[in-house]
C-alpha positions in Angstrom: 60.8 26.7 -35.2 58.2 24.7 -37.1 58.7 26.8 -40.2 62.5 26.0 -40.2 61.7 22.3 -39.8 59.2 22.4 -42.6 61.8 24.1 -44.9 64.3 21.3 -44.0 61.8 18.6 -44.8 60.9 20.3 -48.1 64.6 20.5 -49.0 65.1 16.9 -48.0 62.1 15.8 -50.1 63.4 17.7 -53.1 66.8 16.1 -52.8 65.2 12.7 -52.5 63.1 13.4 -55.6 66.3 14.3 -57.5 68.1 11.3 -56.3 65.3 9.0 -57.3 65.2 10.6 -60.8 69.0 10.1 -61.1 68.7 6.5 -60.0 65.8 5.9 -62.5 67.9 7.5 -65.3 70.8 5.2 -64.6 68.5 2.2 -64.2 66.8 2.8 -67.5 70.1 2.2 -69.3 70.2 -1.4 -68.4 68.3 -4.4 -69.7 66.7 -4.8 -66.2 65.5 -1.2 -66.4 64.0 -1.9 -69.8 62.4 -5.1 -68.5 60.7 -3.1 -65.7 59.4 -0.6 -68.2 58.1 -3.3 -70.5 56.4 -5.0 -67.6 54.7 -1.8 -66.7 53.4 -1.4 -70.3 52.6 -5.0 -71.3 51.4 -6.8 -68.2 47.7 -6.6 -67.7 47.4 -9.4 -65.2 46.0 -9.0 -61.7 49.0 -8.1 -59.5 47.4 -9.6 -56.5 47.2 -13.2 -57.7 47.7 -13.2 -61.5 51.3 -11.9 -61.8 54.1 -12.7 -59.4 56.3 -9.7 -60.4 55.8 -7.9 -57.1 56.5 -11.0 -55.0 59.7 -12.1 -56.8 63.0 -10.9 -55.4 65.4 -11.5 -58.3 65.8 -11.8 -62.0 65.9 -15.6 -62.0 62.2 -15.9 -61.0 59.8 -16.7 -63.8 58.0 -13.4 -64.3 61.2 -11.3 -64.1 63.0 -13.7 -66.4 60.2 -13.5 -68.9 60.4 -9.7 -69.1 64.2 -9.7 -69.0 64.2 -12.0 -72.1 61.8 -9.6 -73.8 64.2 -6.7 -72.9 67.2 -8.5 -74.3 65.3 -9.3 -77.5 64.2 -5.7 -78.0 67.7 -4.3 -77.1 69.3 -6.7 -79.6 66.8 -5.7 -82.3 66.8 -2.0 -82.0 69.3 -1.1 -79.2 68.7 -0.1 -75.6 68.7 3.6 -76.2 66.2 3.4 -79.1 63.9 1.1 -77.0 63.9 3.6 -74.1 63.3 6.5 -76.5 60.4 4.6 -78.0 58.9 4.0 -74.5 59.5 7.7 -73.6 57.5 8.7 -76.7 54.5 6.6 -75.8 53.8 8.3 -72.5 50.8 6.2 -71.8 48.4 7.8 -69.4 48.2 6.1 -66.1 51.2 3.8 -66.8 54.5 4.6 -65.1 57.1 4.0 -67.9 
C-alpha cells in the first residue's frame, strides 16, 4: 500500500515540477518575468530589511516598479527574447535566473 502511495506522490511531484517549468517558461516571455530575473541578478541588498521586493504585492510598489522599468528599458534596447537568452547564457552559480 505504501509503495503505491509513494509512486502516486512521486508522479504528482513530477507533474508539479513540469507545470512549474511550463509556467516559468511562459512567465519569462513577459516584461514582469524579465524584471524578476533582473532582480535576482542585480539586487544585492539584504532581503530582510534592505529590499522590499519580497514584501511588495504588486508591480506598482517601488522595488517592483524599479525592476520593471529596467526590464522595459532592456526589452526596448535588445528585445525580450534576446534579453532572456543573455540571462540564460550567464547561468550565474547560486543565482536563480
